[in-house]
N, C-alpha and C positions, 0 to 999 in steps of 0.2 A: 414439086420435086419428088421423084420416085425414090423410095427408100425401102430396103428390105433389111430386117434385123432378126438374126437367128439367136436362139437361146436354148438352153436345156442340155447342152453337152456336159461331159464330165468323165469321171473314172468309174468304171463298173466292172464287176467280176464276170467272167465267162458264164453264160446262161442268164445273166441279168437283163434288165430292161431300162430303157430311157425313152423319154418323149421329147422330141425337138419341136420347137415352135418357130414359125417364120411370120413375123408381123409386117404387113405391107402398108405403106402410107404413100400418098401422092396419087393414088388411083384406087378405084374400087375393084374388087376381085372378079366382077362379072366379065366373062368372055376373055379370060386369061388362062394360059397354061402356067402352072407353078411346078417347078421341078426341084428335086433334091439331087445334088451331085456330091461326090466325095473324092478326096484326094489323100491317098496314103503316102507316107514318106518315100521319096524316091520313085513314085509312080505318077502317071498322068491322071488328070481329073477324069472321073468316069460318071456317067449318068446312072442314077439309081431308080428313081421313081418320078412319076408325073401325075398331076391331076388337072383336068380341065374344069375350071370353076363353074361354068354355066350349067353343065350337065353331070358333073361328078365322075366323068370317065377317068379311069386310072390305068397306069401302066407300070410294071415292075420289071427290073432286071431279074434274070433267073436266080442270081445269088441272093436276092431279097425276098423272093416269093415265099409266102407261108410264114415269114418271120416279121416283116415290116408292113405297116399299114399307113397309107397316106390319106389324110382327110382335110376338110376345110370347113371353116366357119365364116361364111361370107359376111355375116353381120359384124363380126369382130375383125374382118380383114386379116384372118390368120389361117395359115396352113400348118398342119401338124405331120410329124413322122413318128409314129409309134414303133419302137424298135424292141423286139422281144428275142429271146434266145440268142443273145449277142455272143459273137465269137471274137477271138483275138484279131482275126483278119478283117473285122469290121472297123478296126482302129483307123481313124482318118480325121481330117478336117471336113466337116459337112457344110455345104453351101446350099442355100435356096436361091432360085433364079426365076425370073418371070418374063413373059413375053406374050403378046396377043396372038402371034401367028402359029406356034405349034399346036397340034391337036391331040397329043398324047396317044397316038396310034402306034408309036414305036419308042424304042429306047431314046431318052432325051440326049441331045447332042449339044455340047457347050456353045458352039457358034450360032445356034438357033435362038439363044437367049441374050437379051440386051441388058437386063437389069439383074444385079447380083447383090447378095448380102456379103458380109465380111467374114462369115464362117464361124463355126463353133467346133471345138475339139471334142472328139469322142475317143476315149481310150478304154479298151477292153483288156484287162489284165488281172491276174490273181496276185 
């Protein structure tokens, strides 16, 4: 049974940092695309970043470039999202998602991913 579990969310002040984790079980990370999406209150879910686990290829939305870093530890079946210089507009529920078909050549799209975690809340506020 495929399962993704996110953790690491919380309340942080503007300019602060958080590291989200996505632990995957039920399959090994080889040859999968793992993506981070986020959904702010009243807004649609949007793709943020993607990593293709076999070769480490990554993709970032423009709003995240230079501030967020996606990485993976294949041995631990875990993907991370290091978030620095956080802004109030980064406040959202963050989801990780997995699927073997995307290649992380472009912005991740929700309907391309079949396996989802339950989400973790990130709140950026003073």
